[in-house]
C-alpha positions in Angstrom: -25.3 -10.3 0.7 -22.6 -10.7 -2.1 -20.4 -7.7 -2.9 -18.1 -6.4 -6.2 -14.4 -5.6 -5.8 -15.8 -2.5 -7.0 -17.4 -1.9 -3.6 -21.0 -2.4 -4.4 -23.2 -4.9 -2.2 -26.6 -6.6 -3.7 -29.2 -8.3 -1.5 -31.7 -10.4 -3.1 -34.5 -12.3 -2.7 -36.4 -13.9 -5.0 -35.9 -12.4 -8.3 -35.0 -8.9 -7.1 -31.7 -7.4 -5.4 -31.1 -4.3 -3.8 -27.9 -2.5 -4.4 -26.1 -0.2 -2.7 -22.4 0.6 -1.9 -20.4 -1.1 0.9 -19.4 0.4 4.2 -16.0 0.7 3.4 -16.7 2.9 0.5 -18.0 5.0 2.7 -15.4 5.3 4.9 -13.0 5.9 1.9 -15.4 8.4 0.4 -15.7 10.5 3.1 -18.8 12.6 3.7 -21.4 12.1 0.5 -22.9 15.3 -0.3 -25.1 14.5 -3.4 -25.7 11.1 -5.4 -27.8 11.0 -8.9 -29.8 7.7 -8.9 -31.1 5.8 -11.9 -33.9 6.2 -13.5 -36.7 3.6 -12.9 -37.4 1.5 -15.6 -33.9 1.5 -17.1 -32.2 -1.5 -17.7 -28.7 -2.2 -17.2 -26.0 -4.2 -17.6 -23.7 -6.0 -14.8 -20.5 -3.6 -14.5 -22.4 -1.0 -16.1 -22.2 2.9 -14.0 -26.2 2.8 -12.6 -25.4 6.4 -10.3 -23.2 8.8 -9.0 -22.3 10.2 -5.9 -20.1 13.1 -4.6 -18.4 13.2 -1.5 -16.3 15.8 0.1 -13.1 13.8 -1.1 -14.2 12.2 -4.8 -16.7 11.9 -7.3 -17.9 8.4 -7.6 -19.5 5.9 -9.9 -21.9 3.3 -8.4 -21.9 0.1 -10.9 -24.6 -2.4 -11.3 -23.2 -6.0 -9.5 -25.5 -7.4 -11.8 -27.7 -7.3 -15.2 -31.4 -6.3 -15.0 -34.2 -3.4 -14.3 -34.6 -0.6 -12.3 -37.4 -0.8 -10.4 -37.0 1.1 -7.3 -34.7 4.0 -5.7 -34.1 4.8 -2.6 -35.5 8.4 -2.3 -34.3 8.9 1.3 -31.0 8.7 0.3 -31.7 11.3 -2.7 -33.2 13.8 0.2 -30.1 13.2 2.5 -27.0 11.8 0.6 -25.1 11.3 3.7 -27.7 8.2 4.8 -25.1 6.7 2.5 -22.7 7.6 5.7 -24.5 6.3 8.5 -26.1 3.1 7.2 -24.2 2.2 4.1 -25.5 -1.3 3.8 -29.1 -1.0 5.1 -31.4 2.4 5.1 -29.1 3.5 2.5 -29.5 1.2 -0.2 -29.2 3.0 -3.7 -32.0 1.0 -6.1 -33.7 -2.4 -6.4 -33.0 -4.1 -9.7 -35.2 -7.2 -11.4 -32.4 -9.3 -12.2 -32.3 -10.8 -15.8 -29.5 -13.3 -15.0 -29.4 -14.9 -11.7 -26.6 -17.0 -12.6 -24.4 -13.7 -12.6 -24.9 -13.7 -8.5 -22.1 -16.7 -8.9 -19.7 -14.5 -10.0 -20.0 -11.8 -7.0 -18.2 -12.1 -3.9 -19.2 -13.5 0.1 -18.2 -11.3 2.7 -15.1 -12.7 3.8 -13.6 -12.6 0.4 -14.7 -9.2 0.1 -13.4 -8.3 3.6 -10.3 -9.9 2.1 -9.4 -7.7 -0.4 -8.2 -4.4 1.3 -6.9 -6.6 4.6 -3.8 -7.9 2.5 
């Protein structure tokens, strides 16, 4: 799993990756009450907003950690947005993307480096 400093994660398997928000992000947001998922087939660029979620505390954008094409969205999260709170780094994934430039993964953070962002 790789992380962004804007609190997204990506779990890569071959040339595809599952994307979601980190446990830290969901804790900061509070209870998630709504998510707007991206359209399957949409081409995205690294850093581009791919989804929007609303919580009891705030609205927040989810950004693409890599460039590619959305190949799947997690319908379970649409039906039950609190899944993001209960399992943000597992069952609460947001979408899957077909990577267009695997080299972009090199610019992402390993878990330890990500965790150090808010323990300083």
